[in-house]
All heavy atoms as an XYZ file, in Angstrom:
702
protein
N       0.855     -1.170      0.000
C       0.000      0.000      0.000
C       0.902      1.235      0.000
O       1.824      1.340      0.791
C      -0.881     -0.024      1.254
C      -1.779      1.150      1.381
S      -2.803      1.259      2.878
C      -3.346     -0.372      3.170
N       0.576      2.155     -0.881
C       1.367      3.376     -0.964
C       0.895      4.375      0.095
O      -0.171      4.212      0.685
C       1.234      4.024     -2.357
O      -0.121      4.424     -2.536
C       1.653      3.052     -3.464
N       1.700      5.395      0.303
C       1.359      6.429      1.290
C       0.052      7.138      0.911
O      -0.820      7.310      1.769
C       2.522      7.432      1.466
C       2.100      8.594      2.342
C       3.742      6.730      2.054
N      -0.151      7.537     -0.344
C      -1.436      8.176     -0.692
C      -2.636      7.246     -0.455
O      -3.693      7.695     -0.020
C      -1.292      8.512     -2.172
C       0.173      8.647     -2.391
C       0.793      7.630     -1.471
N      -2.456      5.944     -0.750
C      -3.540      4.987     -0.492
C      -3.832      4.897      1.005
O      -4.996      4.854      1.418
C      -3.179      3.597     -1.026
C      -3.191      3.497     -2.527
C      -2.683      2.147     -3.016
O      -1.861      1.521     -2.309
O      -3.121      1.727     -4.089
N      -2.779      4.865      1.798
C      -2.950      4.820      3.253
C      -3.691      6.056      3.745
O      -4.607      5.956      4.558
C      -1.588      4.701      3.933
C      -1.674      4.841      5.434
C      -2.137      3.780      6.213
C      -1.332      6.027      6.063
C      -2.237      3.910      7.585
C      -1.428      6.168      7.431
C      -1.873      5.102      8.190
O      -1.989      5.236      9.550
N      -3.273      7.226      3.258
C      -3.918      8.463      3.688
C      -5.391      8.488      3.290
O      -6.236      8.945      4.053
C      -3.180      9.663      3.101
C      -1.821      9.888      3.722
C      -1.015     10.978      3.044
O      -1.392     11.424      1.934
O       0.006     11.388      3.629
N      -5.707      7.973      2.106
C      -7.093      7.916      1.660
C      -7.908      6.964      2.539
O      -9.030      7.278      2.936
C      -7.163      7.478      0.198
C      -8.543      7.477     -0.441
C      -9.129      8.880     -0.428
C      -8.460      6.952     -1.859
N      -7.327      5.814      2.860
C      -8.029      4.861      3.743
C      -8.228      5.447      5.137
O      -9.266      5.249      5.757
C      -7.249      3.553      3.841
C      -7.355      2.706      2.609
C      -6.532      1.433      2.767
N      -6.580      0.635      1.575
C      -7.237     -0.511      1.475
N      -7.894     -0.980      2.515
N      -7.231     -1.179      0.363
N      -7.231      6.173      5.631
C      -7.337      6.802      6.942
C      -8.442      7.862      6.934
O      -9.241      7.937      7.882
C      -5.997      7.436      7.336
C      -5.929      8.059      8.724
C      -6.203      7.011      9.800
C      -4.576      8.696      8.942
N      -8.517      8.646      5.868
C      -9.560      9.661      5.754
C     -10.941      9.001      5.705
O     -11.885      9.453      6.350
C      -9.342     10.516      4.515
C     -10.284     11.702      4.439
C     -10.004     12.568      3.232
C      -8.743     13.366      3.457
N      -8.497     14.377      2.440
N     -11.061      7.901      4.949
C     -12.331      7.176      4.863
C     -12.728      6.629      6.231
O     -13.899      6.686      6.621
C     -12.224      6.047      3.848
N     -11.754      6.111      6.972
C     -12.027      5.608      8.318
C     -12.540      6.717      9.214
O     -13.522      6.548      9.942
C     -10.751      4.988      8.899
C     -10.889      4.583     10.338
C     -11.614      3.452     10.691
C     -10.299      5.334     11.342
C     -11.749      3.076     12.016
C     -10.425      4.977     12.670
C     -11.152      3.838     13.009
N     -11.889      7.883      9.156
C     -12.310      9.018      9.982
C     -13.720      9.474      9.608
O     -14.520      9.802     10.477
C     -11.326     10.174      9.844
C     -10.007      9.932     10.524
C      -9.085     11.124     10.331
C      -7.746     10.919     10.983
N      -6.857     12.070     10.772
N     -14.034      9.477      8.321
C     -15.373      9.875      7.888
C     -16.425      8.869      8.334
O     -17.541      9.254      8.694
C     -15.407     10.070      6.369
C     -14.647     11.290      5.863
C     -14.571     11.287      4.336
C     -15.268     12.579      6.365
N     -16.077      7.575      8.339
C     -17.010      6.562      8.870
C     -17.244      6.794     10.352
O     -18.363      6.627     10.843
C     -16.463      5.151      8.642
C     -16.784      4.589      7.274
C     -16.533      3.093      7.185
N     -15.184      2.717      7.563
C     -14.155      2.624      6.728
N     -14.321      2.889      5.445
N     -12.967      2.271      7.155
N     -16.191      7.196     11.077
C     -16.358      7.493     12.494
C     -17.287      8.685     12.700
O     -18.099      8.692     13.625
C     -15.001      7.778     13.149
C     -14.175      6.542     13.381
C     -12.880      6.866     14.103
O     -12.191      7.816     13.762
N     -12.559      6.068     15.104
N     -17.184      9.694     11.846
C     -18.075     10.842     11.935
C     -19.518     10.399     11.697
O     -20.432     10.822     12.407
C     -17.670     11.955     10.937
C     -18.738     13.039     10.851
C     -16.340     12.561     11.336
N     -19.726      9.530     10.704
C     -21.075      9.028     10.439
C     -21.628      8.264     11.636
O     -22.790      8.444     12.015
C     -21.086      8.121      9.207
C     -20.937      8.903      7.909
O     -21.240     10.110      7.899
O     -20.524      8.289      6.902
N     -20.803      7.432     12.254
C     -21.237      6.676     13.430
C     -21.542      7.625     14.584
O     -22.555      7.475     15.268
C     -20.141      5.671     13.853
O     -19.902      4.781     12.764
C     -20.565      4.870     15.065
N     -20.683      8.612     14.765
C     -20.897      9.600     15.811
C     -22.199     10.361     15.564
O     -22.962     10.628     16.491
C     -19.718     10.565     15.862
O     -19.915     11.545     16.832
N     -22.459     10.669     14.318
C     -23.692     11.364     13.955
C     -24.911     10.522     14.328
O     -25.882     11.035     14.896
C     -23.682     11.675     12.460
C     -24.867     12.436     11.982
N     -25.842     11.858     11.220
C     -25.230     13.727     12.171
C     -26.764     12.767     10.951
N     -26.417     13.903     11.519
N     -24.865      9.242     14.019
C     -25.973      8.349     14.360
C     -26.180      8.278     15.869
O     -27.319      8.315     16.348
C     -25.724      6.957     13.790
C     -25.796      6.903     12.283
C     -25.355      5.562     11.715
O     -25.118      4.620     12.506
O     -25.242      5.463     10.492
N     -25.089      8.188     16.615
C     -25.201      8.139     18.070
C     -25.772      9.447     18.627
O     -26.594      9.437     19.546
C     -23.844      7.850     18.705
C     -23.302      6.440     18.486
C     -21.865      6.345     18.978
C     -24.176      5.429     19.178
N     -25.341     10.551     18.054
C     -25.859     11.841     18.500
C     -27.344     11.993     18.146
O     -28.099     12.599     18.896
C     -25.040     12.991     17.904
C     -23.772     13.256     18.641
N     -22.630     12.523     18.432
C     -23.479     14.154     19.600
C     -21.677     12.978     19.224
N     -22.167     13.975     19.952
N     -27.739     11.439     17.012
C     -29.156     11.488     16.658
C     -29.993     10.705     17.671
O     -31.074     11.144     18.061
C     -29.401     10.921     15.257
C     -29.096     11.897     14.160
C     -29.401     11.330     12.797
O     -29.180     10.153     12.535
N     -29.889     12.179     11.908
N     -29.491      9.570     18.099
C     -30.189      8.794     19.116
C     -30.250      9.566     20.425
O     -31.307      9.656     21.061
C     -29.492      7.440     19.334
C     -30.071      6.560     20.422
C     -31.520      6.205     20.114
C     -29.235      5.305     20.564
N     -29.123     10.139     20.820
C     -29.090     10.934     22.042
C     -30.025     12.131     21.916
O     -30.684     12.522     22.883
C     -27.665     11.393     22.337
N     -30.087     12.700     20.721
C     -30.980     13.831     20.472
C     -32.434     13.447     20.719
O     -33.182     14.169     21.381
C     -30.805     14.308     19.032
C     -31.864     15.246     18.551
C     -32.876     14.944     17.706
C     -32.018     16.619     18.880
N     -33.651     16.040     17.485
C     -33.142     17.092     18.194
C     -31.312     17.497     19.690
C     -33.578     18.399     18.296
C     -31.752     18.796     19.784
C     -32.862     19.237     19.097
N     -32.822     12.298     20.197
C     -34.196     11.838     20.378
C     -34.508     11.636     21.858
O     -35.581     12.024     22.338
C     -34.425     10.551     19.597
N     -33.574     11.071     22.574
C     -33.763     10.845     24.013
C     -33.824     12.186     24.746
O     -34.685     12.408     25.600
C     -32.645      9.951     24.572
C     -32.773      8.538     23.995
C     -32.674      9.923     26.093
C     -31.571      7.654     24.255
N     -32.907     13.092     24.386
C     -32.871     14.405     25.049
C     -34.152     15.194     24.779
O     -34.690     15.838     25.677
C     -31.654     15.197     24.575
N     -34.627     15.133     23.555
C     -35.849     15.867     23.222
C     -37.051     15.309     23.982
O     -37.967     16.035     24.330
C     -36.120     15.821     21.717
C     -35.192     16.701     20.919
S     -35.111     18.421     21.465
C     -36.778     18.955     21.210
N     -37.012     14.030     24.245
C     -38.118     13.413     24.983
C     -38.059     13.773     26.463
O     -39.080     13.745     27.145
C     -38.067     11.899     24.814
N     -36.880     14.125     26.967
C     -36.721     14.335     28.401
C     -36.350     15.760     28.809
O     -36.870     16.262     29.802
C     -35.642     13.392     28.941
C     -36.021     11.943     28.816
C     -34.894     11.022     29.250
O     -33.775     11.469     29.469
N     -35.187      9.747     29.352
N     -35.448     16.400     28.108
C     -34.882     17.680     28.557
C     -35.851     18.834     28.359
O     -36.380     19.041     27.268
C     -33.584     17.962     27.815
N     -36.047     19.571     29.425
C     -36.908     20.748     29.384
C     -36.299     21.849     30.239
O     -35.639     21.592     31.239
C     -38.306     20.431     29.928
C     -39.041     19.373     29.159
C     -39.602     19.958     27.890
N     -40.374     18.946     27.167
C     -40.198     18.703     25.886
N     -39.302     19.349     25.199
N     -40.924     17.803     25.280
N     -36.547     23.083     29.842
C     -36.147     24.217     30.670
C     -37.178     24.392     31.777
O     -38.199     23.701     31.817
C     -36.089     25.490     29.812
C     -34.993     25.471     28.769
C     -34.996     26.769     27.992
C     -33.938     26.732     26.900
N     -33.952     27.958     26.090
N     -36.928     25.329     32.653
C     -37.864     25.562     33.758
C     -39.252     25.959     33.265
O     -40.250     25.634     33.881
C     -37.318     26.638     34.694
C     -36.149     26.168     35.509
C     -35.680     27.240     36.468
C     -34.480     26.732     37.258
N     -34.016     27.722     38.224
N     -39.293     26.640     32.126
C     -40.595     27.061     31.600
C     -41.277     25.962     30.774
O     -42.350     26.166     30.235
C     -40.456     28.340     30.769
C     -39.614     28.144     29.532
O     -39.203     27.049     29.205
N     -39.347     29.239     28.837
N     -40.628     24.814     30.652
C     -41.221     23.673     29.952
C     -40.810     23.523     28.499
O     -41.165     22.553     27.856
N     -40.045     24.474     27.959
C     -39.618     24.375     26.566
C     -38.373     23.497     26.453
O     -37.602     23.372     27.400
C     -39.340     25.765     25.997
O     -38.247     26.357     26.648
N     -38.162     22.868     25.280
C     -36.982     22.014     25.104
C     -35.677     22.808     25.179
O     -35.628     23.968     24.773
C     -37.159     21.397     23.729
C     -38.271     22.099     23.079
C     -39.000     22.894     24.096
N     -34.644     22.169     25.673
C     -33.333     22.807     25.777
C     -32.780     23.083     24.383
O     -32.305     24.173     24.092
C     -32.356     21.927     26.589
C     -30.967     22.532     26.599
C     -32.875     21.741     27.996
N     -32.815     22.091     23.502
C     -32.357     22.231     22.113
C     -33.582     22.222     21.214
O     -34.366     21.294     21.233
C     -31.427     21.081     21.716
C     -30.174     21.000     22.532
C     -30.004     19.997     23.480
C     -29.147     21.909     22.347
C     -28.845     19.920     24.230
C     -27.978     21.834     23.095
C     -27.834     20.824     24.031
O     -26.696     20.743     24.759
N     -33.715     23.246     20.392
C     -34.857     23.296     19.478
C     -34.521     22.666     18.128
O     -35.401     22.224     17.417
C     -35.316     24.729     19.275
C     -35.897     25.317     20.532
C     -36.624     26.606     20.233
N     -37.394     26.992     21.406
C     -38.672     26.709     21.575
N     -39.327     26.050     20.654
N     -39.301     27.077     22.665
N     -33.227     22.660     17.763
C     -32.799     22.088     16.490
C     -31.684     21.080     16.746
O     -30.866     21.266     17.644
C     -32.256     23.166     15.558
C     -33.264     24.211     15.161
C     -32.605     25.242     14.279
C     -33.540     26.380     13.984
N     -32.861     27.440     13.240
N     -31.640     20.042     15.923
C     -30.584     19.046     16.065
C     -29.212     19.672     15.827
O     -28.227     19.306     16.462
C     -30.809     17.880     15.091
C     -29.766     16.814     15.197
C     -29.735     15.956     16.277
C     -28.795     16.682     14.222
C     -28.755     14.979     16.377
C     -27.818     15.708     14.321
C     -27.804     14.853     15.397
N     -29.133     20.645     14.932
C     -27.844     21.279     14.617
C     -27.263     22.028     15.814
O     -26.053     22.263     15.868
C     -27.998     22.229     13.430
O     -28.927     23.247     13.731
N     -28.098     22.400     16.788
C     -27.586     23.025     18.008
C     -26.893     21.981     18.890
O     -26.047     22.314     19.701
C     -28.719     23.666     18.797
C     -29.345     24.850     18.128
C     -30.583     25.334     18.872
O     -31.316     24.551     19.451
N     -30.798     26.634     18.842
N     -27.259     20.735     18.702
C     -26.758     19.637     19.518
C     -25.523     18.995     18.895
O     -24.588     18.630     19.602
C     -27.880     18.606     19.664
C     -27.569     17.449     20.555
C     -27.458     17.613     21.920
C     -27.416     16.187     20.025
C     -27.186     16.543     22.743
C     -27.146     15.107     20.843
C     -27.033     15.296     22.197
N     -25.490     18.870     17.564
C     -24.371     18.230     16.870
C     -24.170     18.912     15.527
O     -25.071     18.930     14.700
C     -24.641     16.741     16.657
C     -23.520     16.009     15.954
C     -22.361     15.690     16.633
C     -23.630     15.654     14.626
C     -21.337     15.016     15.993
C     -22.612     14.985     13.978
C     -21.463     14.671     14.662
N     -22.982     19.471     15.297
C     -22.657     20.147     14.049
C     -21.950     19.153     13.131
O     -20.740     18.958     13.210
C     -21.787     21.369     14.325
C     -21.602     22.227     13.101
O     -21.726     21.765     11.980
N     -21.307     23.494     13.328
N     -22.718     18.532     12.232
C     -22.191     17.491     11.350
C     -21.135     18.053     10.410
O     -20.085     17.447     10.209
C     -23.323     16.849     10.550
C     -22.864     15.727      9.663
C     -22.612     14.479     10.187
C     -22.680     15.933      8.308
C     -22.186     13.438      9.378
C     -22.256     14.904      7.487
C     -22.008     13.652      8.029
N     -21.392     19.212      9.825
C     -20.433     19.800      8.877
C     -19.092     20.090      9.546
O     -18.038     19.844      8.964
C     -21.012     21.073      8.271
C     -22.252     20.841      7.450
C     -22.105     21.486      6.108
C     -23.386     21.323      5.320
N     -23.257     20.407      4.236
N     -19.134     20.587     10.772
C     -17.899     20.881     11.507
C     -17.124     19.594     11.793
O     -15.907     19.537     11.610
C     -18.235     21.592     12.812
C     -17.042     22.023     13.602
C     -17.472     22.767     14.848
C     -16.301     23.145     15.711
N     -16.722     23.838     16.942
N     -17.828     18.546     12.201
C     -17.177     17.264     12.479
C     -16.602     16.666     11.200
O     -15.501     16.101     11.203
C     -18.166     16.301     13.119
N     -17.329     16.814     10.099
C     -16.861     16.289      8.825
C     -15.607     17.027      8.351
O     -14.634     16.408      7.907
C     -17.976     16.416      7.791
C     -17.682     15.730      6.484
C     -18.852     15.824      5.521
O     -19.617     16.814      5.592
O     -18.982     14.912      4.710
N     -15.609     18.357      8.488
C     -14.437     19.139      8.095
C     -13.228     18.766      8.949
O     -12.112     18.669      8.447
C     -14.721     20.636      8.226
C     -15.515     21.196      7.100
C     -15.678     22.698      7.251
C     -16.449     23.271      6.090
N     -16.568     24.733      6.178
N     -13.443     18.560     10.238
C     -12.338     18.177     11.120
C     -11.777     16.822     10.714
O     -10.561     16.608     10.723
C     -12.812     18.149     12.566
N     -12.644     15.884     10.327
C     -12.183     14.555      9.900
C     -11.400     14.635      8.601
O     -10.466     13.872      8.387
C     -13.374     13.621      9.737
N     -11.775     15.573      7.750
C     -11.069     15.739      6.474
C      -9.797     16.566      6.624
O      -9.038     16.710      5.683
C     -11.974     16.422      5.463
C     -13.108     15.571      5.005
C     -14.005     16.353      4.074
N     -15.190     15.600      3.790
C     -15.594     15.294      2.574
N     -14.905     15.686      1.538
N     -16.684     14.588      2.400
N      -9.607     17.156      7.794
C      -8.431     17.989      8.005
C      -8.640     19.395      7.502
O      -7.686     20.112      7.242
N      -9.896     19.811      7.343
C     -10.221     21.133      6.817
C     -10.680     22.066      7.928
O     -11.508     22.935      7.708
C     -11.332     21.021      5.775
C     -10.997     20.127      4.610
C     -12.203     19.866      3.718
O     -13.292     20.416      3.983
O     -12.053     19.098      2.772
N     -10.160     21.886      9.113
C     -10.582     22.703     10.238
C     -10.363     24.173      9.916
O      -9.338     24.555      9.363
C      -9.812     22.318     11.496
O     -10.306     23.000     12.603
N     -11.344     24.993     10.264
C     -11.252     26.414      9.940
C     -10.245     27.134     10.824
O      -9.674     28.124     10.433
C     -12.629     27.087     10.084
O     -13.123     26.850     11.386
C     -13.602     26.553      9.061
N     -10.049     26.632     12.022
C      -9.111     27.250     12.953
C      -8.184     26.170     13.502
O      -8.637     25.114     13.906
C      -9.880     27.868     14.123
C      -9.701     29.322     14.280
C     -10.368     29.839     15.558
O     -11.090     29.128     16.235
N     -10.118     31.072     15.867
N      -6.904     26.451     13.517
C      -5.966     25.489     14.082
C      -6.041     25.556     15.602
O      -6.574     26.510     16.172
C      -4.517     25.795     13.639
O      -4.141     27.057     14.173
C      -4.386     25.780     12.129
N      -5.522     24.542     16.250
C      -5.510     24.527     17.715
C      -4.727     25.708     18.272
O      -5.101     26.274     19.290
C      -4.927     23.212     18.229
C      -5.876     22.065     18.048
O      -7.083     22.258     17.946
N      -5.342     20.862     17.992
N      -3.646     26.089     17.596
C      -2.844     27.225     18.039
C      -3.661     28.517     17.967
O      -3.638     29.319     18.899
C      -1.573     27.354     17.187
C      -0.623     28.490     17.544
C      -0.126     28.338     18.982
C       0.552     28.516     16.585
N      -4.411     28.687     16.873
C      -5.248     29.878     16.739
C      -6.336     29.897     17.805
O      -6.647     30.941     18.370
C      -5.879     29.935     15.352
C      -4.888     30.238     14.241
C      -5.502     30.067     12.864
O      -6.483     29.320     12.728
O      -4.979     30.681     11.923
N      -6.911     28.738     18.099
C      -7.943     28.650     19.132
C      -7.363     29.024     20.489
O      -7.991     29.740     21.269
C      -8.530     27.238     19.193
C      -9.417     26.890     18.036
C      -9.923     25.470     18.154
C     -10.698     25.050     16.948
N     -11.142     23.669     17.011
N      -6.151     28.544     20.781
C      -5.509     28.837     22.055
C      -5.184     30.323     22.166
O      -5.408     30.934     23.208
C      -4.233     27.998     22.216
C      -3.573     28.171     23.560
S      -4.611     27.729     24.967
C      -4.604     25.983     24.858
N      -4.679     30.922     21.088
C      -4.384     32.350     21.098
C      -5.652     33.162     21.344
O      -5.647     34.125     22.106
C      -3.748     32.773     19.773
C      -2.306     32.352     19.620
C      -1.753     32.814     18.282
C      -0.331     32.390     18.093
N       0.196     32.791     16.768
N      -6.741     32.773     20.693
C      -8.013     33.462     20.873
C      -8.504     33.330     22.307
O      -8.974     34.298     22.912
C      -9.043     32.885     19.903
O     -10.297     33.438     20.130
N      -8.380     32.124     22.874
C      -8.797     31.891     24.252
C      -7.998     32.759     25.220
O      -8.555     33.396     26.107
C      -8.632     30.414     24.614
C      -8.892     30.118     26.061
C     -10.185     30.030     26.540
C      -7.837     29.942     26.950
C     -10.434     29.767     27.872
C      -8.069     29.676     28.283
C      -9.373     29.586     28.746
N      -6.680     32.807     25.035
C      -5.812     33.593     25.917
C      -6.139     35.082     25.789
O      -6.217     35.796     26.787
C      -4.328     33.313     25.600
C      -3.976     31.883     26.037
C      -3.420     34.317     26.288
C      -2.632     31.405     25.570
N      -6.368     35.551     24.556
C      -6.708     36.962     24.360
C      -8.022     37.302     25.054
O      -8.124     38.346     25.718
C      -6.798     37.269     22.870
N      -9.021     36.427     24.925
C     -10.307     36.669     25.594
C     -10.150     36.641     27.100
O     -10.721     37.461     27.810
C     -11.338     35.633     25.156
C     -11.842     35.874     23.772
O     -11.787     36.980     23.254
N     -12.331     34.817     23.136
N      -9.367     35.708     27.603
C      -9.142     35.586     29.042
C      -8.468     36.833     29.587
O      -8.880     37.392     30.595
C      -8.314     34.335     29.333
C      -8.024     34.141     30.798
C      -8.993     33.621     31.637
C      -6.790     34.479     31.337
C      -8.738     33.434     32.990
C      -6.527     34.313     32.685
C      -7.503     33.782     33.498
N      -7.428     37.284     28.884
C      -6.686     38.472     29.329
C      -7.542     39.730     29.264
O      -7.445     40.592     30.133
C      -5.417     38.649     28.505
C      -4.346     37.638     28.878
O      -4.375     37.083     29.967
N      -3.439     37.385     27.958
N      -8.395     39.844     28.248
C      -9.235     41.038     28.138
C     -10.293     41.072     29.255
O     -10.648     42.132     29.736
C      -9.910     41.097     26.766
O     -10.850     40.063     26.634
N     -10.760     39.923     29.668
C     -11.746     39.878     30.762
C     -11.108     40.165     32.116
O     -11.759     40.683     33.004
C     -12.424     38.512     30.804
C     -13.358     38.303     29.656
C     -14.061     37.002     29.737
N     -14.897     36.798     28.560
C     -15.453     35.684     28.240
N     -15.294     34.623     29.009
N     -16.174     35.583     27.170
N      -9.835     39.790     32.234
C      -9.098     40.056     33.489
C      -8.658     41.488     33.597
O      -8.266     41.933     34.647
C      -7.860     39.155     33.542
C      -8.020     37.972     34.414
C      -6.766     37.207     34.629
N      -5.553     37.772     34.046
C      -4.352     37.452     34.428
N      -4.191     36.561     35.370
N      -3.290     37.970     33.867
N      -8.650     42.159     32.460
C      -8.186     43.538     32.462
C      -6.716     43.650     32.186
O      -6.074     44.645     32.470
N      -6.117     42.595     31.618
C      -4.677     42.574     31.374
C      -4.369     42.655     29.983
O      -4.103     43.176     29.105
């Protein structure tokens, strides 16, 4: 097996994992919708997309993440420092 073939198989495996995760989240969604309510009686999540972002998970599996971990960390630190007043 060549390196490109391996990378393609690895990507396919990751995408299958996203599909499985999506199915599990859909099941959890159905259970949550049947049970979870706010104090006023309305559901906590009104849309499935609020509970599980399939496109985001798919992009992450493909390696197309919009923000790198380093960028996320820099953003977190900047927000933390601005709230502290530093």
